[in-house]
DSSP file (Angstrom, degrees, kcal/mol; ACC not computed):
  #  RESIDUE AA STRUCTURE BP1 BP2  ACC     N-H-->O    O-->H-N    N-H-->O    O-->H-N    TCO  KAPPA ALPHA  PHI   PSI    X-CA   Y-CA   Z-CA
    1    1 A M              0   0    0      0, 0.0     2,-0.2     0, 0.0     0, 0.0   0.000 360.0 360.0 360.0 134.7   34.3   13.8    1.2
    2    2 A K        -     0   0    0      1,-0.1     2,-0.2     0, 0.0     0, 0.0  -0.529 360.0-123.3 -74.9 133.8   31.4   11.6    0.2
    3    3 A S        -     0   0    0     -2,-0.2     2,-0.3     1,-0.1    -1,-0.1  -0.536  25.6-127.3 -77.4 146.2   28.3   13.4   -1.1
    4    4 A L        -     0   0    0     -2,-0.2     2,-0.3     4,-0.0    -1,-0.1  -0.657  19.1-162.0 -94.9 149.0   25.1   12.7    0.7
    5    5 A H    >>  -     0   0    0     -2,-0.3     4,-1.4     1,-0.1     3,-1.3  -0.851  35.6-104.9-122.3 161.4   21.8   11.6   -0.9
    6    6 A A  H 3> S+     0   0    0     -2,-0.3     4,-3.1     1,-0.3     3,-0.3   0.880 121.0  54.8 -54.4 -41.2   18.3   11.8    0.5
    7    7 A Q  H 34 S+     0   0    0      1,-0.2    -1,-0.3     2,-0.2     6,-0.1   0.757 104.0  56.0 -68.3 -22.2   18.3    8.0    1.1
    8    8 A D  H <4 S+     0   0    0     -3,-1.3    -1,-0.2     1,-0.1    -2,-0.2   0.857 115.3  37.2 -72.9 -35.2   21.5    8.4    3.2
    9    9 A I  H  < S+     0   0    0     -4,-1.4    -2,-0.2    -3,-0.3    -3,-0.1   0.903 136.4  15.4 -82.2 -45.7   19.9   10.9    5.5
   10   10 A H    ><  -     0   0    0     -4,-3.1     3,-2.4    -5,-0.2    -1,-0.3  -0.886  66.1-161.6-135.1 100.4   16.4    9.4    5.6
   11   11 A P  T 3  S+     0   0    0      0, 0.0    -4,-0.1     0, 0.0    -1,-0.1   0.684  90.1  58.8 -60.7 -18.7   16.2    5.8    4.4
   12   12 A R  T 3  S+     0   0    0     -6,-0.1     2,-0.1     2,-0.1    -5,-0.1   0.495  77.6 117.7 -88.0  -3.2   12.4    6.0    3.9
   13   13 A A    <   -     0   0    0     -3,-2.4     2,-0.3    -7,-0.2    -3,-0.0  -0.424  48.6-163.8 -65.2 135.5   12.7    8.9    1.5
   14   14 A V        -     0   0    0     -2,-0.1     2,-0.1    -8,-0.0    -2,-0.1  -0.884  15.8-114.5-122.7 154.6   11.4    8.0   -1.9
   15   15 A S     >  -     0   0    0     -2,-0.3     4,-2.1     1,-0.1     5,-0.2  -0.338  29.2-109.1 -81.8 166.2   11.8    9.6   -5.3
   16   16 A V  H  > S+     0   0    0      1,-0.2     4,-2.5     2,-0.2     5,-0.2   0.890 120.7  54.2 -60.8 -40.1    9.1   11.3   -7.3
   17   17 A S  H  > S+     0   0    0      1,-0.2     4,-2.4     2,-0.2    -1,-0.2   0.866 107.2  50.6 -65.7 -34.6    9.2    8.4   -9.8
   18   18 A E  H  > S+     0   0    0      2,-0.2     4,-2.7     1,-0.2    -1,-0.2   0.906 110.6  49.3 -67.5 -40.7    8.7    5.9   -7.0
   19   19 A L  H  X S+     0   0    0     -4,-2.1     4,-2.3     2,-0.2    -2,-0.2   0.914 112.2  48.2 -62.2 -42.3    5.7    7.8   -5.8
   20   20 A R  H  X S+     0   0    0     -4,-2.5     4,-2.8     2,-0.2    -2,-0.2   0.916 111.5  50.1 -63.4 -43.3    4.3    7.9   -9.3
   21   21 A S  H  X S+     0   0    0     -4,-2.4     4,-2.8     1,-0.2    -2,-0.2   0.913 110.8  49.3 -61.3 -43.6    4.9    4.2   -9.7
   22   22 A N  H  X S+     0   0    0     -4,-2.7     4,-2.4     2,-0.2    -1,-0.2   0.899 112.4  47.8 -63.1 -40.7    3.1    3.5   -6.4
   23   23 A A  H  X S+     0   0    0     -4,-2.3     4,-2.3     2,-0.2    -2,-0.2   0.906 112.3  49.2 -66.6 -41.4    0.2    5.7   -7.4
   24   24 A D  H  X S+     0   0    0     -4,-2.8     4,-2.2     2,-0.2    -2,-0.2   0.928 111.8  48.7 -62.3 -44.8    0.0    3.9  -10.8
   25   25 A Q  H  X S+     0   0    0     -4,-2.8     4,-2.6     1,-0.2    -2,-0.2   0.904 109.8  52.7 -61.6 -42.2    0.1    0.5   -9.1
   26   26 A R  H  X S+     0   0    0     -4,-2.4     4,-2.4     1,-0.2    -1,-0.2   0.917 109.5  48.9 -59.4 -43.6   -2.6    1.6   -6.7
   27   27 A D  H  X S+     0   0    0     -4,-2.3     4,-2.3     2,-0.2    -2,-0.2   0.891 110.6  50.3 -64.8 -39.8   -4.8    2.7   -9.7
   28   28 A V  H  X S+     0   0    0     -4,-2.2     4,-2.4     2,-0.2    -2,-0.2   0.928 111.5  48.1 -63.3 -45.1   -4.2   -0.7  -11.5
   29   29 A V  H  X S+     0   0    0     -4,-2.6     4,-2.3     2,-0.2    -2,-0.2   0.903 110.2  52.2 -63.8 -40.4   -5.1   -2.6   -8.3
   30   30 A T  H  X S+     0   0    0     -4,-2.4     4,-2.0     1,-0.2    -1,-0.2   0.920 111.2  46.8 -61.3 -43.5   -8.3   -0.5   -7.9
   31   31 A R  H  X S+     0   0    0     -4,-2.3     4,-2.4     1,-0.2    -1,-0.2   0.868 109.7  55.0 -65.7 -35.4   -9.3   -1.2  -11.5
   32   32 A G  H  X S+     0   0    0     -4,-2.4     4,-2.2     2,-0.2    -2,-0.2   0.901 107.5  48.9 -63.0 -41.1   -8.5   -4.9  -10.9
   33   33 A I  H  X S+     0   0    0     -4,-2.3     4,-2.0     2,-0.2    -2,-0.2   0.898 111.1  50.1 -65.4 -40.2  -10.9   -5.0   -7.9
   34   34 A A  H  X S+     0   0    0     -4,-2.0     4,-2.2     1,-0.2    -2,-0.2   0.901 109.3  52.0 -63.2 -40.2  -13.6   -3.3  -10.0
   35   35 A T  H  X>S+     0   0    0     -4,-2.4     4,-3.5     1,-0.2     5,-1.1   0.895 106.1  54.8 -62.6 -40.1  -13.0   -5.9  -12.7
   36   36 A L  H  X5S+     0   0    0     -4,-2.2     4,-0.9     3,-0.2    -1,-0.2   0.930 111.0  44.7 -56.6 -46.9  -13.4   -8.6  -10.1
   37   37 A C  H  <5S+     0   0    0     -4,-2.0    -2,-0.2     1,-0.2    -1,-0.2   0.862 122.9  35.9 -67.1 -36.6  -16.8   -7.2   -9.1
   38   38 A E  H  <5S+     0   0    0     -4,-2.2    -2,-0.2    -5,-0.1    -3,-0.2   0.873 136.0  11.6 -86.5 -39.9  -18.0   -6.7  -12.7
   39   39 A L  H  <5S-     0   0    0     -4,-3.5    -3,-0.2     1,-0.3     2,-0.2   0.588 102.3-112.1-121.5 -15.8  -16.6   -9.6  -14.6
   40   40 A G     X< -     0   0    0     -5,-1.1     4,-1.5    -4,-0.9    -1,-0.3  -0.509  43.5 -52.0 110.1-179.2  -15.2  -12.1  -12.1
   41   41 A V  H  > S+     0   0    0      2,-0.2     4,-2.9     1,-0.2     5,-0.2   0.920 122.1  53.5 -66.6 -49.7  -12.0  -13.6  -10.9
   42   42 A V  H  > S+     0   0    0      1,-0.2     4,-2.5     2,-0.2     5,-0.2   0.931 111.5  44.0 -60.4 -50.2  -10.4  -14.7  -14.2
   43   43 A P  H  > S+     0   0    0      0, 0.0     4,-2.4     0, 0.0    -1,-0.2   0.884 114.5  51.7 -61.4 -35.4  -10.7  -11.3  -16.0
   44   44 A A  H  X S+     0   0    0     -4,-1.5     4,-2.5     2,-0.2    -2,-0.2   0.926 110.9  47.1 -65.7 -44.2   -9.4   -9.5  -12.8
   45   45 A V  H  X S+     0   0    0     -4,-2.9     4,-2.9     1,-0.2     5,-0.2   0.929 113.1  49.0 -62.0 -45.5   -6.4  -11.8  -12.6
   46   46 A E  H  X S+     0   0    0     -4,-2.5     4,-2.5    -5,-0.2    -2,-0.2   0.907 111.3  49.8 -62.6 -41.9   -5.6  -11.4  -16.2
   47   47 A Y  H  X S+     0   0    0     -4,-2.4     4,-0.9    -5,-0.2    -1,-0.2   0.949 113.8  44.7 -61.0 -49.2   -5.9   -7.6  -16.0
   48   48 A L  H ><>S+     0   0    0     -4,-2.5     5,-2.3     1,-0.2     3,-0.7   0.918 114.3  48.8 -64.0 -43.9   -3.6   -7.4  -13.0
   49   49 A K  H ><5S+     0   0    0     -4,-2.9     3,-1.8     1,-0.2    -1,-0.2   0.914 108.5  53.6 -61.3 -42.9   -1.1   -9.8  -14.5
   50   50 A S  H 3<5S+     0   0    0     -4,-2.5    -1,-0.2     1,-0.3    -2,-0.2   0.684 108.2  52.0 -68.3 -16.0   -1.0   -7.9  -17.7
   51   51 A N  T <<5S-     0   0    0     -4,-0.9    -1,-0.3    -3,-0.7    -2,-0.2   0.184 121.5-104.1-105.7  15.8   -0.3   -4.7  -15.8
   52   52 A G  T < 5 +     0   0    0     -3,-1.8     2,-0.3     1,-0.2    -3,-0.2   0.677  61.8 158.2  78.9  19.4    2.7   -6.1  -13.9
   53   53 A V      < -     0   0    0     -5,-2.3    -1,-0.2    -6,-0.1    -2,-0.1  -0.626  46.8-111.0 -78.2 133.8    1.1   -6.7  -10.5
   54   54 A R    >>  -     0   0    0     -2,-0.3     4,-2.4     1,-0.1     3,-0.5  -0.306  21.6-118.4 -64.7 145.3    3.0   -9.3   -8.5
   55   55 A P  H 3> S+     0   0    0      0, 0.0     4,-2.7     0, 0.0     5,-0.2   0.853 113.1  54.0 -53.8 -40.2    1.3  -12.7   -7.9
   56   56 A K  H 3> S+     0   0    0      1,-0.2     4,-2.1     2,-0.2     5,-0.1   0.879 110.1  47.5 -64.5 -36.0    1.3  -12.3   -4.1
   57   57 A V  H <> S+     0   0    0     -3,-0.5     4,-2.9     2,-0.2     5,-0.3   0.923 111.0  51.0 -69.2 -44.1   -0.4   -8.9   -4.4
   58   58 A I  H  X S+     0   0    0     -4,-2.4     4,-2.2     1,-0.2     5,-0.4   0.942 111.4  48.3 -57.0 -48.4   -3.0  -10.3   -6.8
   59   59 A E  H  X S+     0   0    0     -4,-2.7     4,-2.3     1,-0.2     5,-0.4   0.921 114.0  46.6 -58.5 -45.6   -3.8  -13.1   -4.4
   60   60 A R  H  X S+     0   0    0     -4,-2.1     4,-1.8     1,-0.2     7,-0.3   0.947 115.4  42.3 -65.0 -49.5   -4.1  -10.8   -1.5
   61   61 A V  H  < S+     0   0    0     -4,-2.9    -1,-0.2     1,-0.2    -2,-0.2   0.821 123.1  37.1 -73.4 -28.4   -6.3   -8.2   -3.1
   62   62 A L  H  < S+     0   0    0     -4,-2.2    -1,-0.2    -5,-0.3    -2,-0.2   0.846 128.6  28.7 -90.1 -34.6   -8.6  -10.6   -4.9
   63   63 A L  H  < S+     0   0    0     -4,-2.3    -3,-0.2    -5,-0.4    -2,-0.2   0.602 122.7  44.6-104.9 -12.7   -8.9  -13.4   -2.4
   64   64 A E    ><  +     0   0    0     -4,-1.8     3,-2.4    -5,-0.4     4,-0.3  -0.564  58.4 167.4-130.7  69.6   -8.5  -11.7    1.0
   65   65 A P  G >  S+     0   0    0      0, 0.0     3,-1.3     0, 0.0    -1,-0.1   0.770  74.4  66.0 -58.2 -26.6  -10.6   -8.5    0.9
   66   66 A E  G 3  S+     0   0    0      1,-0.2    -5,-0.1    -3,-0.1    -2,-0.0   0.689  99.9  52.7 -68.3 -16.1  -10.1   -7.9    4.6
   67   67 A R  G <  S+     0   0    0     -3,-2.4    -1,-0.2    -7,-0.3    -6,-0.1   0.418  84.1 113.7 -98.2  -0.1   -6.4   -7.4    4.0
   68   68 A R  S <  S-     0   0    0     -3,-1.3     2,-0.1    -4,-0.3     3,-0.1  -0.356  74.8-106.3 -68.4 152.0   -6.9   -4.7    1.3
   69   69 A R        -     0   0    0      1,-0.1     2,-0.1    -2,-0.0    -1,-0.1  -0.475  41.8 -97.8 -72.3 149.9   -5.8   -1.2    2.1
   70   70 A A        -     0   0    0     -2,-0.1     2,-0.3     1,-0.1    -1,-0.1  -0.463  40.0-113.8 -67.1 139.5   -8.5    1.3    2.8
   71   71 A L              0   0    0     -2,-0.1    -1,-0.1     1,-0.1    -3,-0.0  -0.561 360.0 360.0 -75.6 138.6   -9.4    3.4   -0.2
   72   72 A A              0   0    0     -2,-0.3    -1,-0.1    -3,-0.0    -2,-0.1   0.483 360.0 360.0 -77.3 360.0   -8.6    7.1    0.2
């Protein structure tokens, strides 16, 4: 008999490490937006790139503020 895993029962279930990664990514993006406001586009892009944020995410959060997620 095949053993079941959380993702087999509920495909949207995420691990603790994924939650931590998402929270870390959220914090990096928040700091990137702050950098945009304080120092401009180029430093914000460099900060986000150096922290592993994907180019599509960088483009969205820096150039399309209306598409940003609401801050909690």
